[in-house]
N, C-alpha and C positions, 0 to 999 in steps of 0.2 A: 727440873728447872723450877725455881721459886717464882711466885708472882711478884709483881712490882711492889705491892703493898707489904708482902712478907719481907722483902729485901729492905724496904724503908723501915719497917719495924725492927729488924735485926740491926740496922745501922743506928737507929735511935737508942736501942738498948745498949749497944756497945759504947756509944758516945756518952750516954748518961752514967754508965758504970766506970767510965774512964779507961776502957779497954780497947778503944779504937786506935789501931796502928795504921801506918801507911800501907802495909801489906794487906791488912783486912779491908781497908778502904778501897784499894785497887781491886781486890777480889769482888767486893760488893758492886763496884762500878761496872766491872766486866759482867757480872750477873744481870745487872739492870740493862746493859747494852744487849745482851743475849735475849732477854725478855722482850725488849722493845723491837728487836729484829723479828722475833717470832710474831709479835702483834702486827707488825707492818706486813709481813708475809700473809698472815691470815686476813688482814684488811684488804689486800689486793684481790684475794680470792672472793671475798664477799662483794667487793665492788664490781667484779665481773658478773656476779649473780644478781646484783641490784637489790640486795637484802638490806634495807635501810636501818632497821632497829639495831641489829648487831654492829653495823658500821658505826653508828653514833656511839655505842658503848665502847667499842675498841678505840675510836678516836679519842675518847676521854681517857682511857687507860694510857694511851701513848702520850697525851698531853701531860698527864700526871707524872709519868715516868721521866719525861724530859725536864 
């Protein structure tokens, strides 16, 4: 699975090259959703442990991805 920033970079590259199709956009969207779901799952685990530094970092990743 790609990171949200990698997916964004890939989207921007395709868009700038004029190669972004609906099919590619949907694929990238689904990749982002999968990445966000993984972040949210990890966030729940960290919240149970009460580990605040990684929680804030993950919350920022989720906000960036949304």
